[in-house]
N, C-alpha and C positions, 0 to 999 in steps of 0.2 A: 532702218539698216541693219538692225541686229537680227531680222528674221531672214537673212539670206541663207539658204539652205546649204549651198556648196560649201563643202569643207567642214561641216559640222558632224561631229560624232557622237552618237548617243550611247553610252555604256548601258548595257543590259544583258541578260541571260536569255537568249531566244534561238529559235533554230536559225534565222538569217545570221546571226552573229557568229554561230559556230559553223556556217557553211564556207566550202572552200571559195577563196577570193576569187581565184580563177574563173571558177563556175559560175560566180555572181556577176562578173563582167560579161560572160557570154548571155547569161540570163538577161542582163539589162539591155544589151543589144538585141536580142530576140523579142524582148517586150517592147522596144522602140518600134521595131519593125511591125509587130502586132497592133500596136496603137496608131501608127501612121499609116498603113497601107492596107490593113486587114478589116477595119471597122466601116461598115457602110450602113447598116440601119439601126432601128430602135434596139432590137435583142442584142447584137453585137456591142452596141455602146453601153448598154445596161451591164453586160459581162465584162466590159473593161473597167467600168467603175466599181463592180463588185470586187474584181481582182485588186484594184488599188486598195480598197478598204481591208480587204483580207491580208495584203501585205504589211499594212500598217498593224493589223492584230498580230500577225507571225512575228513582227519585228519588235513587238511589245514598247512601241514609241509613242508616248501621248499624242492623241489627236490634236491637241492644242499646238503643240509644237509642229507638226506636220502641216496643219493649216495655216500655221504663221509663216511657214516657208512659202506659201503661195502669194503672200502680199507683194513681194516684188515685182510679180508678173502679172499683178491685178489689172494694170493699165493696158497691157497687151491683150488680156483676155477680153476686157471691156471694149476695146478698139475692134478686135476681131468680130466680137458679137454684133457691133454696131454696123460694121462693113458688110455681114450676112445679111442683116435684118432689111437694110435700107438698099442694097445694092443687088440683092438676089431676085431673079425673076422666075416665076413659074405659073402654074395653072390654076391655084386657089387664092384668088385676091380677097383679103380680109379689111383692107384699109386703102383709101385713096384721097389724097388731097394735093390738088395742083401737081407738082413734079414728084410728090411723095407717094411711093406704091409700097405696100407691105404684104407680103405673100406668106402663107403657111410654110412653104420651102424655105424660106429665109429664116423664119423663127426656129425651124427644125435644125437648120444647118448652124445657127448660132449656138444653140444648146448643144449639139454634137461637137462644135469645136471647143467649146468651154470644157466640157468633159474630157475630150481628148488632150488638151494642154494640162489640165490639172492632173490627169491620170499619168501623163508622161513624167511630169515633174515628181509626182508622188512615187512613182514605180521606180524610176532610176534612182531617187534619193534613197528609197529604203534598201535596193539592191547594193549601192555602192556607199555614199557618204555617211548616212546614218548609221549603218551597221558593219563598215569596214574602216579600219584604222588607215592613215596614210602609208604606214609601212606594208601592211598587208596589200594595199592597193599597188604600191610600187612593185612589191615580189610578184604579183599576179600580172601586171603589165609586162614586166620583163620577161616572165616565164612564157606568156602567150605570143609575144613578139619575138622569141628567141631564135626561131628559123630565119630572122632576117640578119641575124649575125654572120652567116654566111655571105651576105652581100656585102659585108663591112659597115653595116649600119650600127650607130652607137646607140643600141637598144637600151641598156642601162642609164646612160646619160639622159636619153628622152623621157624615159618612165620616171626618173629621178627629178628631172625638171617639172615635168608635169604634176607630179605628187607635191613637190614643194610648192609649186604656184596654188595648188588647189588647197594645200594646208594653209597658206597664208592670206587667204581671203577673208575668213573671220577676223584675223588679226588686224588686216588693213581696214576692215569695217569698224571694228572697235578704235583703232586709232583715228579715224575719220571722225566718229562720233565725240571723241575726246577733244578734237581739234575744234569742231563746230561749237562744243560748249564752251571753251575757253575763249573762241571769238565772240559768242554771244555775251559772255560775261564782260567783255570789253566794249560792248555797245553794238557789235555788228549786227545787220539786219539781213537775213537771207529770203524774207518771204514777202516783201513790198517791192514796189516799183516794177518796171517793165523787164521785157526779158532780157534786153542788154544790162541793166543795171543789176539784174540777179546773176548774168554770167560773170560780170566784173567783181561781184561780191564774193564768188568763189575762188578767187584768184588769191587771197589770204590763206585758204584751206589747201590748195593744189600745191603750193611751194612747200609748206612744212610736210605734207604728207608725202611728196616726192623725196624729200630730204630723209624722213623716217624711213621710207622704204629701202633706200640706198644703204643707209646705215645699217639697217637689218640685214640686208643682203651682205654687206661687209663683215659683219659679225658671224653670220652663218657660214661664210666661206673660209673665215679664219678658225672658226671651231672645227671644221671639218678638216682642215690641215693639221690642226694640233692633234685630231685623233687619226692622224695617217691615212685619211681616205683618198684613194686613188683610183676611183671608179670601180666598175664591176669586175675587172681581171682578177680571177684568183679569189674572188669574194665568197665567203660562205654564210649560212644563215643559221641564227639560233634555232628557228621554228621551220621546220621543212614542209612544204605544202603536200597535202594527200587529198585526193578525191575518194570520198566514202560512198556507200550506197545511197545514202540520202541525197547526196549532190547528183548522182544519175537520176534519181527518181525525180528530184525537182526538174530537170532538164526534160524528162519525159512529160511530166505535167506540163511543161511549158509548150512542147511540140503539141500535145493534145489540146491546149487552149487556143494555139494558132489555127489548127485543124477545125476546131468547134466554130471558130470566128468566120472562117471560110464557109464552112456548112451552113451557117445561118445567113450569110449572104446570099447564098444560093437559093434559099427558101423565098426570098423575095417578100419578106413579111413586114407589112407597114411602110413607111417612107424609106427610099434608099438616096443616099447621097450620090450625086453625079460627078 
């Protein structure tokens, strides 16, 4: 549970840490679009995987920490690969036994989906949580959504709530781990029995976890009131956001990256996902 990547900030001196948080949000959205819609064949997925590794190198975050962030979604990746291998039909049959049919197309799609999910998580984590503090993320979201203020949308409040929720994910994970350790020390068993018994065993965890979450929320609200916090009206920033030449260059590189993916898809090299 400690390997959840959401909300974890890794302090380092890197180009990604110094970049404008507004631009990093835009780059993360563009990267999601590239990974989700623009990758179709072997070369495009290889380029996507290379870009994820390059982002980790630029962010100077240890690969061990980044790979550890993939553990919570490992089950999803395995399930997705299983579905593609055994449910995908194609022209190149490699194994057949009764109702089980495995095609090369299914194996290729399974590999592609694993690369896509892993690259999505690594790329977005490197652009956002690993290299951007919650305060920077709040300022970036508020600034990007500022045109909605003309429609009376509470942009600052929404950005603040999203950032606080993101910030407290690691805290709640640590709190859950402490509660489970305390319950195990008292003889609780969370691994044996059927599904119903395991679900019942989680009740002694959920109740104190909810109480702790509500207590933390009340303490946070009290601390904000003591500091005379009244929302974003008239609020000033200690650090004003500035877009530098490197940020514009990064946006240009991302656009070239998306164009390259589209070009490789048009070449029809190797197997192409349908």
